[in-house]
N, C-alpha and C positions, 0 to 999 in steps of 0.2 A: 190193894194192888201190890204185886211184887215189884220190888225196886232193886236195881243193880248199881253198884258203885264201881266205876271204871277209873283206874289210876294208871295213866299213861302220859309220859312227858313229851312225846312227839305229837305236836298239834295235828299234823296230817293224818297220822294213824288214828289218833283219838277221834277225829272227825269222821273218818270212814267207819269206825266201829260204832259210834253213836248213830250214824245214819242207818246202818244195818240193824241195830237193835230196835230203833224206832220203827223201821219197816216191819219188824216182827211184832210190833205192839208192846215192846218192853219199855218200861219206864227206867230211865238211866240218869244218874248224876255222875259228873266226872270231876276229876282232880288232875292237875298237871304236875303235881309234885307231892312228895311225902307230907310236907307241911299242910298243903291244901287238903289232902286226904285225912290227916289227923284232925283238922278243924271240923270237917264234915262228920267224922266218926264221933267226935265228942258230943255233938248235938243230935245226931241222927242214926247212930249205929244200929239200933233196933229196927229201923225202917228198911234196912237192906236185907235181902234174901241171899244175894251173891256178891262176892267181890271178884273183880277181874283186875289183877295187878301185874303190871310189867315188873319183872324182877330188877332190871337195871334202871333206876330212876335218876341217874346222874349223881351229883354230890348229895350227901346226906343219907337218910335211911333208904333201904331197898324195899322191894315188894314183900319180902319175907317179914321185915319189921312192921310194915303196914298191916299185913295179915295177922301177925301176932297181936297187935294192939286191937285190931278189929274183933278178933275172936275173944279177947278178954272182955270186950264190951257187948259182944253178941256171939255166944258160944255155938249157936246153931248155924252160923254163916257158912255157906259153901264158898270155896275158893278155886279159881282157875288162874294159874300163873301164865303169863305170856312172855316169851323170850326168844331172842335170836340165837341163843346159845344152849338150846335144849340138849344137845348131845352131851354136854358136860354133866348134866343132871341125870342122865339115864332115862329109861322108859317107865320108871315106876312112880313118877310123881314125887312130891316131897312136901313135908310139913303139912300133911292133911289136905293137900290139894292136888290138882292134876296140872300137867304141863300142856300148853297149847303152843307149839313152836311157830315162830315167825320164819319166813313170811307165810301168811295165811290169807284166805278169803274171809273178810269180815262177816259175810253171810254164813259161813260155816261155823264161826265162833258164835254167832247169834243162835244158830240152830242147836249148838251144843248147850248153850245156856237154857234155851227152852226145854231141851230134853232133861236137863238137871233140875229145873225149878218148876216146870210146867208152863203152859201157855199163859199169855197175859189175860187177865180177866177183863 
């Protein structure tokens, strides 16, 4: 079964995204910080098909750092970056991923993930 790693420091947003993903039948693990994400990646990197990473995770590493480490451990990992500052990154995506600007409907993000990795098995 395909599994998604969600890295989002805002508990409310994280909860809404998890609910939308689970409603679409996606299996999701979540981390509320860079350190929690790194811990999951160290033991489970190959189990993830996609990484959804908030770019701004507060103090410490950002979503780009998480994605770089994730891809070292799982080079086939697809990445979607979520951010409230999409305009500063342009419309082209970055670092091998795409930008999904906040605010957004979590169901639209779930639909984008399904389109990228396929429906849940």
